All heavy atoms as a GROMACS GRO file, in nm:
protein
  588
    1MET      N    1  10.714   3.086  17.623
    1MET     CA    2  10.858   3.072  17.606
    1MET      C    3  10.885   3.027  17.462
    1MET      O    4  10.819   2.940  17.410
    1MET     CB    5  10.913   2.972  17.707
    1MET     CG    6  11.060   2.951  17.696
    1MET     SD    7  11.132   2.854  17.831
    1MET     CE    8  11.029   2.710  17.835
    2ASN      N    9  10.985   3.086  17.403
    2ASN     CA   10  11.026   3.055  17.267
    2ASN      C   11  11.082   2.913  17.259
    2ASN      O   12  11.152   2.868  17.350
    2ASN     CB   13  11.132   3.157  17.224
    2ASN     CG   14  11.170   3.146  17.079
    2ASN    OD1   15  11.181   3.037  17.025
    2ASN    ND2   16  11.188   3.259  17.016
    3ALA      N   17  11.054   2.843  17.150
    3ALA     CA   18  11.099   2.704  17.133
    3ALA      C   19  11.251   2.695  17.124
    3ALA      O   20  11.307   2.588  17.143
    3ALA     CB   21  11.035   2.644  17.009
    4ASP      N   22  11.320   2.806  17.097
    4ASP     CA   23  11.466   2.805  17.085
    4ASP      C   24  11.535   2.811  17.221
    4ASP      O   25  11.657   2.812  17.227
    4ASP     CB   26  11.514   2.922  16.999
    4ASP     CG   27  11.467   2.907  16.855
    4ASP    OD1   28  11.439   2.794  16.812
    4ASP    OD2   29  11.458   3.009  16.786
    5TYR      N   30  11.458   2.819  17.327
    5TYR     CA   31  11.516   2.826  17.461
    5TYR      C   32  11.548   2.685  17.510
    5TYR      O   33  11.476   2.591  17.481
    5TYR     CB   34  11.420   2.893  17.560
    5TYR     CG   35  11.429   3.044  17.558
    5TYR    CD1   36  11.402   3.115  17.443
    5TYR    CD2   37  11.464   3.115  17.672
    5TYR    CE1   38  11.410   3.253  17.440
    5TYR    CE2   39  11.472   3.252  17.671
    5TYR     CZ   40  11.445   3.321  17.555
    5TYR     OH   41  11.453   3.457  17.553
    6GLU      N   42  11.659   2.674  17.586
    6GLU     CA   43  11.701   2.545  17.639
    6GLU      C   44  11.715   2.555  17.790
    6GLU      O   45  11.749   2.662  17.844
    6GLU     CB   46  11.835   2.504  17.578
    6GLU     CG   47  11.828   2.477  17.430
    6GLU     CD   48  11.961   2.432  17.373
    6GLU    OE1   49  12.054   2.398  17.450
    6GLU    OE2   50  11.973   2.431  17.250
    7PHE      N   51  11.691   2.444  17.858
    7PHE     CA   52  11.704   2.438  18.003
    7PHE      C   53  11.849   2.464  18.043
    7PHE      O   54  11.941   2.404  17.987
    7PHE     CB   55  11.659   2.300  18.053
    7PHE     CG   56  11.680   2.278  18.199
    7PHE    CD1   57  11.597   2.338  18.293
    7PHE    CD2   58  11.784   2.199  18.245
    7PHE    CE1   59  11.616   2.318  18.429
    7PHE    CE2   60  11.804   2.178  18.381
    7PHE     CZ   61  11.720   2.239  18.473
    8LEU      N   62  11.869   2.552  18.142
    8LEU     CA   63  12.002   2.580  18.193
    8LEU      C   64  12.024   2.514  18.328
    8LEU      O   65  12.119   2.439  18.347
    8LEU     CB   66  12.024   2.732  18.204
    8LEU     CG   67  12.158   2.776  18.264
    8LEU    CD1   68  12.274   2.733  18.174
    8LEU    CD2   69  12.160   2.927  18.284
    9THR      N   70  11.934   2.541  18.423
    9THR     CA   71  11.951   2.488  18.558
    9THR      C   72  11.823   2.502  18.638
    9THR      O   73  11.730   2.570  18.595
    9THR     CB   74  12.067   2.561  18.631
    9THR    OG1   75  12.098   2.492  18.752
    9THR    CG2   76  12.032   2.705  18.663
   10GLU      N   77  11.823   2.441  18.754
   10GLU     CA   78  11.712   2.453  18.849
   10GLU      C   79  11.774   2.496  18.982
   10GLU      O   80  11.867   2.431  19.030
   10GLU     CB   81  11.642   2.318  18.863
   10GLU     CG   82  11.525   2.318  18.956
   10GLU     CD   83  11.457   2.183  18.962
   10GLU    OE1   84  11.427   2.126  18.856
   10GLU    OE2   85  11.435   2.133  19.074
   11LYS      N   86  11.726   2.605  19.037
   11LYS     CA   87  11.782   2.660  19.161
   11LYS      C   88  11.670   2.711  19.251
   11LYS      O   89  11.560   2.742  19.204
   11LYS     CB   90  11.875   2.778  19.130
   11LYS     CG   91  11.996   2.742  19.048
   11LYS     CD   92  12.119   2.764  19.128
   11LYS     CE   93  12.243   2.728  19.050
   11LYS     NZ   94  12.323   2.630  19.119
   12GLN      N   95  11.702   2.724  19.381
   12GLN     CA   96  11.609   2.790  19.471
   12GLN      C   97  11.588   2.932  19.420
   12GLN      O   98  11.678   2.992  19.360
   12GLN     CB   99  11.664   2.795  19.613
   12GLN     CG  100  11.658   2.663  19.684
   12GLN     CD  101  11.708   2.674  19.827
   12GLN    OE1  102  11.791   2.758  19.858
   12GLN    NE2  103  11.657   2.588  19.912
   13ALA      N  104  11.470   2.987  19.443
   13ALA     CA  105  11.432   3.116  19.387
   13ALA      C  106  11.535   3.225  19.413
   13ALA      O  107  11.568   3.303  19.324
   13ALA     CB  108  11.295   3.157  19.440
   14MET      N  109  11.588   3.231  19.535
   14MET     CA  110  11.685   3.335  19.568
   14MET      C  111  11.807   3.327  19.476
   14MET      O  112  11.853   3.427  19.421
   14MET     CB  113  11.729   3.320  19.713
   14MET     CG  114  11.837   3.418  19.756
   14MET     SD  115  11.886   3.397  19.928
   14MET     CE  116  11.976   3.243  19.920
   15TRP      N  117  11.860   3.205  19.457
   15TRP     CA  118  11.978   3.187  19.371
   15TRP      C  119  11.942   3.202  19.224
   15TRP      O  120  12.021   3.253  19.144
   15TRP     CB  121  12.043   3.052  19.397
   15TRP     CG  122  12.093   3.040  19.537
   15TRP    CD1  123  12.051   2.950  19.632
   15TRP    CD2  124  12.191   3.121  19.602
   15TRP    NE1  125  12.117   2.971  19.750
   15TRP    CE2  126  12.205   3.076  19.735
   15TRP    CE3  127  12.270   3.229  19.560
   15TRP    CZ2  128  12.293   3.134  19.825
   15TRP    CZ3  129  12.358   3.286  19.652
   15TRP    CH2  130  12.369   3.239  19.781
   16ALA      N  131  11.822   3.159  19.187
   16ALA     CA  132  11.777   3.172  19.049
   16ALA      C  133  11.769   3.319  19.009
   16ALA      O  134  11.812   3.358  18.900
   16ALA     CB  135  11.642   3.104  19.030
   17GLU      N  136  11.716   3.402  19.098
   17GLU     CA  137  11.704   3.545  19.068
   17GLU      C  138  11.841   3.610  19.056
   17GLU      O  139  11.862   3.696  18.970
   17GLU     CB  140  11.618   3.613  19.174
   17GLU     CG  141  11.472   3.571  19.165
   17GLU     CD  142  11.388   3.616  19.282
   17GLU    OE1  143  11.435   3.699  19.364
   17GLU    OE2  144  11.273   3.569  19.292
   18THR      N  145  11.934   3.569  19.141
   18THR     CA  146  12.072   3.620  19.132
   18THR      C  147  12.134   3.583  18.998
   18THR      O  148  12.193   3.667  18.930
   18THR     CB  149  12.158   3.564  19.247
   18THR    OG1  150  12.098   3.604  19.372
   18THR    CG2  151  12.300   3.613  19.239
   19LEU      N  152  12.119   3.457  18.960
   19LEU     CA  153  12.175   3.410  18.833
   19LEU      C  154  12.111   3.484  18.715
   19LEU      O  155  12.180   3.526  18.623
   19LEU     CB  156  12.154   3.259  18.818
   19LEU     CG  157  12.195   3.198  18.684
   19LEU    CD1  158  12.342   3.225  18.653
   19LEU    CD2  159  12.166   3.049  18.684
   20MET      N  160  11.980   3.500  18.719
   20MET     CA  161  11.912   3.569  18.610
   20MET      C  162  11.959   3.713  18.596
   20MET      O  163  11.974   3.763  18.484
   20MET     CB  164  11.760   3.562  18.629
   20MET     CG  165  11.706   3.420  18.612
   20MET     SD  166  11.532   3.405  18.651
   20MET     CE  167  11.459   3.502  18.521
   21GLN      N  168  11.987   3.780  18.707
   21GLN     CA  169  12.038   3.917  18.703
   21GLN      C  170  12.175   3.919  18.635
   21GLN      O  171  12.202   4.004  18.550
   21GLN     CB  172  12.047   3.975  18.844
   21GLN     CG  173  12.095   4.118  18.848
   21GLN     CD  174  11.999   4.214  18.782
   21GLN    OE1  175  11.877   4.196  18.788
   21GLN    NE2  176  12.052   4.316  18.718
   22VAL      N  177  12.262   3.825  18.670
   22VAL     CA  178  12.395   3.817  18.610
   22VAL      C  179  12.384   3.790  18.460
   22VAL      O  180  12.453   3.850  18.378
   22VAL     CB  181  12.482   3.710  18.680
   22VAL    CG1  182  12.609   3.680  18.601
   22VAL    CG2  183  12.514   3.754  18.821
   23LEU      N  184  12.295   3.698  18.423
   23LEU     CA  185  12.276   3.667  18.281
   23LEU      C  186  12.232   3.792  18.204
   23LEU      O  187  12.287   3.825  18.099
   23LEU     CB  188  12.173   3.555  18.264
   23LEU     CG  189  12.214   3.418  18.315
   23LEU    CD1  190  12.097   3.321  18.309
   23LEU    CD2  191  12.334   3.363  18.240
   24LYS      N  192  12.134   3.863  18.258
   24LYS     CA  193  12.083   3.983  18.191
   24LYS      C  194  12.191   4.091  18.182
   24LYS      O  195  12.200   4.160  18.081
   24LYS     CB  196  11.959   4.035  18.264
   24LYS     CG  197  11.840   3.944  18.242
   24LYS     CD  198  11.717   3.988  18.320
   24LYS     CE  199  11.604   3.888  18.298
   24LYS     NZ  200  11.485   3.921  18.375
   25GLU      N  201  12.272   4.106  18.287
   25GLU     CA  202  12.382   4.204  18.285
   25GLU      C  203  12.485   4.170  18.178
   25GLU      O  204  12.559   4.258  18.133
   25GLU     CB  205  12.450   4.211  18.422
   25GLU     CG  206  12.366   4.279  18.528
   25GLU     CD  207  12.425   4.268  18.667
   25GLU    OE1  208  12.533   4.207  18.684
   25GLU    OE2  209  12.362   4.321  18.761
   26ASN      N  210  12.491   4.044  18.138
   26ASN     CA  211  12.584   3.999  18.036
   26ASN      C  212  12.518   3.980  17.899
   26ASN      O  213  12.572   3.912  17.812
   26ASN     CB  214  12.654   3.870  18.082
   26ASN     CG  215  12.759   3.898  18.186
   26ASN    OD1  216  12.873   3.930  18.153
   26ASN    ND2  217  12.723   3.891  18.314
   27GLY      N  218  12.400   4.037  17.884
   27GLY     CA  219  12.332   4.037  17.754
   27GLY      C  220  12.266   3.906  17.716
   27GLY      O  221  12.240   3.882  17.599
   28ILE      N  222  12.239   3.820  17.814
   28ILE     CA  223  12.174   3.693  17.786
   28ILE      C  224  12.030   3.699  17.834
   28ILE      O  225  12.003   3.718  17.953
   28ILE     CB  226  12.248   3.576  17.855
   28ILE    CG1  227  12.392   3.567  17.802
   28ILE    CG2  228  12.172   3.444  17.832
   28ILE    CD1  229  12.476   3.463  17.872
   29ASP      N  230  11.938   3.683  17.741
   29ASP     CA  231  11.797   3.680  17.775
   29ASP      C  232  11.770   3.549  17.849
   29ASP      O  233  11.833   3.447  17.822
   29ASP     CB  234  11.713   3.688  17.648
   29ASP     CG  235  11.567   3.715  17.677
   29ASP    OD1  236  11.538   3.780  17.780
   29ASP    OD2  237  11.482   3.671  17.598
   30CYS      N  238  11.677   3.552  17.943
   30CYS     CA  239  11.645   3.430  18.017
   30CYS      C  240  11.502   3.439  18.068
   30CYS      O  241  11.443   3.546  18.075
   30CYS     CB  242  11.742   3.408  18.132
   30CYS     SG  243  11.750   3.544  18.250
   31THR      N  244  11.450   3.323  18.101
   31THR     CA  245  11.317   3.316  18.160
   31THR      C  246  11.318   3.202  18.261
   31THR      O  247  11.406   3.117  18.258
   31THR     CB  248  11.210   3.294  18.051
   31THR    OG1  249  11.081   3.310  18.108
   31THR    CG2  250  11.222   3.157  17.987
   32ALA      N  251  11.221   3.206  18.351
   32ALA     CA  252  11.215   3.103  18.455
   32ALA      C  253  11.072   3.055  18.473
   32ALA      O  254  10.977   3.132  18.457
   32ALA     CB  255  11.269   3.158  18.586
   33LEU      N  256  11.060   2.929  18.508
   33LEU     CA  257  10.930   2.869  18.537
   33LEU      C  258  10.939   2.802  18.674
   33LEU      O  259  11.040   2.738  18.705
   33LEU     CB  260  10.894   2.765  18.432
   33LEU     CG  261  10.876   2.816  18.290
   33LEU    CD1  262  10.857   2.699  18.194
   33LEU    CD2  263  10.758   2.911  18.281
   34PRO      N  264  10.834   2.815  18.755
   34PRO     CA  265  10.838   2.750  18.886
   34PRO      C  266  10.835   2.599  18.872
   34PRO      O  267  10.769   2.545  18.782
   34PRO     CB  268  10.714   2.802  18.956
   34PRO     CG  269  10.625   2.852  18.849
   34PRO     CD  270  10.712   2.890  18.733
   35VAL      N  271  10.906   2.531  18.961
   35VAL     CA  272  10.906   2.385  18.961
   35VAL      C  273  10.773   2.334  19.015
   35VAL      O  274  10.714   2.242  18.962
   35VAL     CB  275  11.025   2.330  19.044
   35VAL    CG1  276  11.017   2.180  19.058
   35VAL    CG2  277  11.156   2.372  18.980
   36HIS      N  278  10.726   2.397  19.122
   36HIS     CA  279  10.596   2.363  19.181
   36HIS      C  280  10.506   2.485  19.166
   36HIS      O  281  10.554   2.597  19.168
   36HIS     CB  282  10.610   2.331  19.330
   36HIS     CG  283  10.706   2.221  19.358
   36HIS    ND1  284  10.679   2.090  19.330
   36HIS    CD2  285  10.831   2.222  19.410
   36HIS    CE1  286  10.782   2.015  19.364
   36HIS    NE2  287  10.876   2.093  19.412
   37GLY      N  288  10.377   2.464  19.156
   37GLY     CA  289  10.284   2.576  19.150
   37GLY      C  290  10.288   2.656  19.279
   37GLY      O  291  10.324   2.605  19.385
   38ALA      N  292  10.252   2.782  19.272
   38ALA     CA  293  10.254   2.870  19.389
   38ALA      C  294  10.166   2.816  19.500
   38ALA      O  295  10.198   2.826  19.618
   38ALA     CB  296  10.212   3.011  19.350
   39GLY      N  297  10.054   2.756  19.465
   39GLY     CA  298   9.964   2.701  19.566
   39GLY      C  299  10.028   2.588  19.645
   39GLY      O  300  10.015   2.580  19.766
   40VAL      N  301  10.100   2.502  19.576
   40VAL     CA  302  10.170   2.391  19.642
   40VAL      C  303  10.277   2.447  19.735
   40VAL      O  304  10.292   2.402  19.848
   40VAL     CB  305  10.233   2.295  19.538
   40VAL    CG1  306  10.322   2.193  19.606
   40VAL    CG2  307  10.125   2.226  19.457
   41THR      N  308  10.351   2.546  19.687
   41THR     CA  309  10.457   2.606  19.766
   41THR      C  310  10.401   2.669  19.894
   41THR      O  311  10.454   2.650  20.002
   41THR     CB  312  10.532   2.713  19.683
   41THR    OG1  313  10.587   2.649  19.568
   41THR    CG2  314  10.644   2.777  19.763
   42MET      N  315  10.290   2.743  19.881
   42MET     CA  316  10.231   2.808  19.998
   42MET      C  317  10.171   2.705  20.094
   42MET      O  318  10.186   2.716  20.215
   42MET     CB  319  10.124   2.908  19.954
   42MET     CG  320  10.183   3.031  19.890
   42MET     SD  321  10.070   3.163  19.838
   42MET     CE  322   9.909   3.106  19.867
   43LYS      N  323  10.106   2.604  20.042
   43LYS     CA  324  10.040   2.505  20.127
   43LYS      C  325  10.139   2.418  20.203
   43LYS      O  326  10.119   2.386  20.319
   43LYS     CB  327   9.947   2.418  20.041
   43LYS     CG  328   9.858   2.327  20.120
   43LYS     CD  329   9.756   2.259  20.032
   43LYS     CE  330   9.659   2.180  20.116
   43LYS     NZ  331   9.551   2.124  20.038
   44THR      N  332  10.247   2.378  20.138
   44THR     CA  333  10.343   2.288  20.199
   44THR      C  334  10.457   2.360  20.269
   44THR      O  335  10.530   2.300  20.346
   44THR     CB  336  10.404   2.193  20.095
   44THR    OG1  337  10.478   2.271  20.000
   44THR    CG2  338  10.298   2.110  20.026
   45GLY      N  339  10.474   2.489  20.239
   45GLY     CA  340  10.583   2.565  20.299
   45GLY      C  341  10.718   2.537  20.235
   45GLY      O  342  10.821   2.579  20.286
   46MET      N  343  10.717   2.465  20.123
   46MET     CA  344  10.842   2.435  20.054
   46MET      C  345  10.900   2.564  19.995
   46MET      O  346  10.825   2.653  19.958
   46MET     CB  347  10.818   2.337  19.938
   46MET     CG  348  10.773   2.202  19.982
   46MET     SD  349  10.750   2.080  19.849
   46MET     CE  350  10.721   2.172  19.704
   47GLN      N  351  11.032   2.571  19.990
   47GLN     CA  352  11.094   2.685  19.924
   47GLN      C  353  11.071   2.674  19.775
   47GLN      O  354  11.075   2.564  19.719
   47GLN     CB  355  11.243   2.689  19.953
   47GLN     CG  356  11.274   2.722  20.097
   47GLN     CD  357  11.422   2.745  20.118
   47GLN    OE1  358  11.500   2.745  20.025
   47GLN    NE2  359  11.460   2.765  20.242
   48GLU      N  360  11.048   2.787  19.712
   48GLU     CA  361  11.022   2.787  19.569
   48GLU      C  362  11.151   2.761  19.492
   48GLU      O  363  11.256   2.816  19.524
   48GLU     CB  364  10.962   2.921  19.525
   48GLU     CG  365  10.922   2.920  19.380
   48GLU     CD  366  10.853   3.047  19.337
   48GLU    OE1  367  10.849   3.143  19.414
   48GLU    OE2  368  10.803   3.048  19.225
   49TRP      N  369  11.142   2.676  19.393
   49TRP     CA  370  11.252   2.647  19.301
   49TRP      C  371  11.210   2.691  19.163
   49TRP      O  372  11.092   2.682  19.126
   49TRP     CB  373  11.281   2.497  19.301
   49TRP     CG  374  11.354   2.451  19.424
   49TRP    CD1  375  11.303   2.441  19.550
   49TRP    CD2  376  11.490   2.413  19.434
   49TRP    NE1  377  11.399   2.398  19.637
   49TRP    CE2  378  11.515   2.379  19.569
   49TRP    CE3  379  11.593   2.402  19.342
   49TRP    CZ2  380  11.640   2.337  19.614
   49TRP    CZ3  381  11.717   2.359  19.386
   49TRP    CH2  382  11.740   2.327  19.521
   50LEU      N  383  11.306   2.740  19.084
   50LEU     CA  384  11.278   2.785  18.949
   50LEU      C  385  11.368   2.712  18.850
   50LEU      O  386  11.485   2.684  18.879
   50LEU     CB  387  11.305   2.936  18.937
   50LEU     CG  388  11.222   3.027  19.026
   50LEU    CD1  389  11.272   3.170  19.013
   50LEU    CD2  390  11.076   3.018  18.991
   51LYS      N  391  11.311   2.682  18.734
   51LYS     CA  392  11.388   2.628  18.623
   51LYS      C  393  11.420   2.746  18.531
   51LYS      O  394  11.330   2.819  18.492
   51LYS     CB  395  11.309   2.523  18.546
   51LYS     CG  396  11.290   2.395  18.624
   51LYS     CD  397  11.218   2.291  18.540
   51LYS     CE  398  11.204   2.161  18.618
   51LYS     NZ  399  11.139   2.057  18.538
   52ILE      N  400  11.547   2.763  18.500
   52ILE     CA  401  11.591   2.876  18.418
   52ILE      C  402  11.621   2.825  18.277
   52ILE      O  403  11.688   2.723  18.259
   52ILE     CB  404  11.715   2.944  18.478
   52ILE    CG1  405  11.682   2.994  18.618
   52ILE    CG2  406  11.764   3.057  18.388
   52ILE    CD1  407  11.799   3.051  18.693
   53TYR      N  408  11.573   2.902  18.181
   53TYR     CA  409  11.593   2.870  18.039
   53TYR      C  410  11.660   2.989  17.970
   53TYR      O  411  11.633   3.104  18.002
   53TYR     CB  412  11.459   2.842  17.971
   53TYR     CG  413  11.389   2.720  18.025
   53TYR    CD1  414  11.310   2.727  18.140
   53TYR    CD2  415  11.402   2.597  17.963
   53TYR    CE1  416  11.246   2.615  18.190
   53TYR    CE2  417  11.338   2.484  18.012
   53TYR     CZ  418  11.260   2.495  18.126
   53TYR     OH  419  11.197   2.383  18.176
   54VAL      N  420  11.748   2.958  17.874
   54VAL     CA  421  11.818   3.061  17.797
   54VAL      C  422  11.813   3.021  17.649
   54VAL      O  423  11.794   2.904  17.616
   54VAL     CB  424  11.966   3.076  17.842
   54VAL    CG1  425  11.975   3.127  17.984
   54VAL    CG2  426  12.044   2.948  17.825
   55PRO      N  427  11.834   3.118  17.558
   55PRO     CA  428  11.841   3.083  17.416
   55PRO      C  429  11.955   2.983  17.394
   55PRO      O  430  12.063   2.995  17.455
   55PRO     CB  431  11.871   3.216  17.347
   55PRO     CG  432  11.819   3.320  17.442
   55PRO     CD  433  11.844   3.263  17.579
   56GLY      N  434  11.931   2.885  17.309
   56GLY     CA  435  12.031   2.781  17.283
   56GLY      C  436  12.166   2.835  17.243
   56GLY      O  437  12.270   2.783  17.287
   57GLU      N  438  12.167   2.941  17.163
   57GLU     CA  439  12.294   2.998  17.117
   57GLU      C  440  12.374   3.063  17.231
   57GLU      O  441  12.495   3.077  17.222
   57GLU     CB  442  12.269   3.100  17.007
   57GLU     CG  443  12.189   3.221  17.055
   57GLU     CD  444  12.095   3.278  16.952
   57GLU    OE1  445  12.055   3.206  16.861
   57GLU    OE2  446  12.062   3.396  16.965
   58ASP      N  447  12.305   3.101  17.339
   58ASP     CA  448  12.372   3.164  17.453
   58ASP      C  449  12.402   3.066  17.566
   58ASP      O  450  12.463   3.104  17.667
   58ASP     CB  451  12.285   3.277  17.510
   58ASP     CG  452  12.272   3.395  17.415
   58ASP    OD1  453  12.366   3.418  17.337
   58ASP    OD2  454  12.168   3.461  17.418
   59LYS      N  455  12.363   2.941  17.551
   59LYS     CA  456  12.378   2.845  17.661
   59LYS      C  457  12.523   2.825  17.705
   59LYS      O  458  12.550   2.826  17.826
   59LYS     CB  459  12.313   2.712  17.625
   59LYS     CG  460  12.307   2.617  17.744
   59LYS     CD  461  12.228   2.492  17.714
   59LYS     CE  462  12.227   2.400  17.835
   59LYS     NZ  463  12.155   2.277  17.808
   60PRO      N  464  12.620   2.811  17.614
   60PRO     CA  465  12.759   2.793  17.661
   60PRO      C  466  12.808   2.912  17.746
   60PRO      O  467  12.871   2.892  17.849
   60PRO     CB  468  12.840   2.780  17.532
   60PRO     CG  469  12.741   2.728  17.432
   60PRO     CD  470  12.610   2.794  17.469
   61LYS      N  471  12.778   3.033  17.703
   61LYS     CA  472  12.819   3.151  17.780
   61LYS      C  473  12.745   3.154  17.914
   61LYS      O  474  12.805   3.186  18.017
   61LYS     CB  475  12.790   3.278  17.700
   61LYS     CG  476  12.835   3.404  17.769
   61LYS     CD  477  12.808   3.528  17.684
   61LYS     CE  478  12.847   3.655  17.758
   61LYS     NZ  479  12.815   3.775  17.682
   62ALA      N  480  12.618   3.119  17.913
   62ALA     CA  481  12.539   3.117  18.036
   62ALA      C  482  12.594   3.013  18.134
   62ALA      O  483  12.602   3.038  18.255
   62ALA     CB  484  12.392   3.088  18.005
   63GLU      N  485  12.633   2.897  18.083
   63GLU     CA  486  12.690   2.792  18.169
   63GLU      C  487  12.821   2.840  18.232
   63GLU      O  488  12.847   2.814  18.349
   63GLU     CB  489  12.712   2.664  18.089
   63GLU     CG  490  12.584   2.594  18.053
   63GLU     CD  491  12.603   2.476  17.959
   63GLU    OE1  492  12.698   2.476  17.878
   63GLU    OE2  493  12.520   2.384  17.966
   64ALA      N  494  12.903   2.911  18.154
   64ALA     CA  495  13.030   2.961  18.206
   64ALA      C  496  13.005   3.065  18.315
   64ALA      O  497  13.071   3.063  18.420
   64ALA     CB  498  13.113   3.022  18.093
   65LEU      N  499  12.910   3.155  18.293
   65LEU     CA  500  12.877   3.256  18.394
   65LEU      C  501  12.823   3.190  18.521
   65LEU      O  502  12.858   3.229  18.632
   65LEU     CB  503  12.775   3.355  18.339
   65LEU     CG  504  12.828   3.453  18.234
   65LEU    CD1  505  12.713   3.523  18.164
   65LEU    CD2  506  12.923   3.553  18.298
   66MET      N  507  12.739   3.090  18.502
   66MET     CA  508  12.682   3.019  18.617
   66MET      C  509  12.792   2.951  18.697
   66MET      O  510  12.792   2.957  18.821
   66MET     CB  511  12.579   2.916  18.569
   66MET     CG  512  12.512   2.840  18.680
   66MET     SD  513  12.380   2.730  18.623
   66MET     CE  514  12.472   2.614  18.523
   67GLN      N  515  12.887   2.890  18.629
   67GLN     CA  516  12.997   2.822  18.698
   67GLN      C  517  13.080   2.923  18.777
   67GLN      O  518  13.119   2.897  18.890
   67GLN     CB  519  13.083   2.745  18.600
   67GLN     CG  520  13.186   2.659  18.668
   67GLN     CD  521  13.253   2.563  18.571
   67GLN    OE1  522  13.230   2.565  18.451
   67GLN    NE2  523  13.338   2.478  18.625
   68GLN      N  524  13.107   3.039  18.717
   68GLN     CA  525  13.183   3.143  18.788
   68GLN      C  526  13.106   3.192  18.910
   68GLN      O  527  13.164   3.207  19.018
   68GLN     CB  528  13.208   3.263  18.696
   68GLN     CG  529  13.312   3.241  18.592
   68GLN     CD  530  13.328   3.364  18.504
   68GLN    OE1  531  13.233   3.439  18.481
   68GLN    NE2  532  13.449   3.385  18.453
   69LEU      N  533  12.979   3.214  18.894
   69LEU     CA  534  12.896   3.268  19.002
   69LEU      C  535  12.887   3.173  19.120
   69LEU      O  536  12.896   3.215  19.235
   69LEU     CB  537  12.756   3.301  18.949
   69LEU     CG  538  12.658   3.362  19.048
   69LEU    CD1  539  12.707   3.498  19.098
   69LEU    CD2  540  12.520   3.376  18.984
   70PHE      N  541  12.870   3.046  19.092
   70PHE     CA  542  12.846   2.950  19.200
   70PHE      C  543  12.968   2.868  19.240
   70PHE      O  544  12.960   2.787  19.330
   70PHE     CB  545  12.729   2.858  19.163
   70PHE     CG  546  12.600   2.934  19.154
   70PHE    CD1  547  12.539   2.956  19.032
   70PHE    CD2  548  12.541   2.988  19.268
   70PHE    CE1  549  12.420   3.027  19.025
   70PHE    CE2  550  12.423   3.059  19.262
   70PHE     CZ  551  12.363   3.079  19.140
   71SER      N  552  13.084   2.892  19.178
   71SER     CA  553  13.204   2.818  19.216
   71SER      C  554  13.246   2.852  19.358
   71SER      O  555  13.293   2.767  19.432
   71SER     CB  556  13.317   2.841  19.118
   71SER     OG  557  13.359   2.976  19.123
   72GLU      N  558  13.230   2.979  19.398
   72GLU     CA  559  13.266   3.020  19.534
   72GLU      C  560  13.172   2.960  19.637
   72GLU      O  561  13.210   2.939  19.751
   72GLU     CB  562  13.264   3.173  19.544
   72GLU     CG  563  13.373   3.237  19.461
   72GLU     CD  564  13.371   3.388  19.470
   72GLU    OE1  565  13.301   3.442  19.559
   72GLU    OE2  566  13.436   3.451  19.388
   73GLU      N  567  13.048   2.932  19.596
   73GLU     CA  568  12.949   2.873  19.687
   73GLU      C  569  12.997   2.737  19.736
   73GLU      O  570  12.971   2.699  19.850
   73GLU     CB  571  12.816   2.858  19.612
   73GLU     CG  572  12.707   2.790  19.690
   73GLU     CD  573  12.582   2.773  19.607
   73GLU    OE1  574  12.522   2.874  19.567
   73GLU    OE2  575  12.544   2.658  19.581
   74ASN      N  576  13.068   2.664  19.652
   74ASN     CA  577  13.115   2.530  19.687
   74ASN      C  578  13.254   2.530  19.750
   74ASN      O  579  13.303   2.426  19.788
   74ASN     CB  580  13.115   2.441  19.562
   74ASN     CG  581  12.976   2.425  19.506
   74ASN    OD1  582  12.880   2.417  19.580
   74ASN    ND2  583  12.965   2.421  19.375
   75ALA      N  584  13.318   2.646  19.755
   75ALA     CA  585  13.455   2.654  19.807
   75ALA      C  586  13.458   2.650  19.958
   75ALA      O  587  13.365   2.674  20.026
   75ALA     CB  588  13.523   2.780  19.757
   0.00000   0.00000   0.00000
């Protein structure tokens, strides 16, 4: 991961993948790292969580998109 990337959020894998698709559709590059290793996830049965990172210059736009995407989730 490039040093210019900044942490955006941590979400369950299903929601993280949805967010990453929206970011990419809006021209924002992103990457994700698992919170727990795959072995821990498989052994404990925990749902996988991902930390999403975006370029620092795109973080404000990414935060706005994330808020739009997940605002209905809390409604």
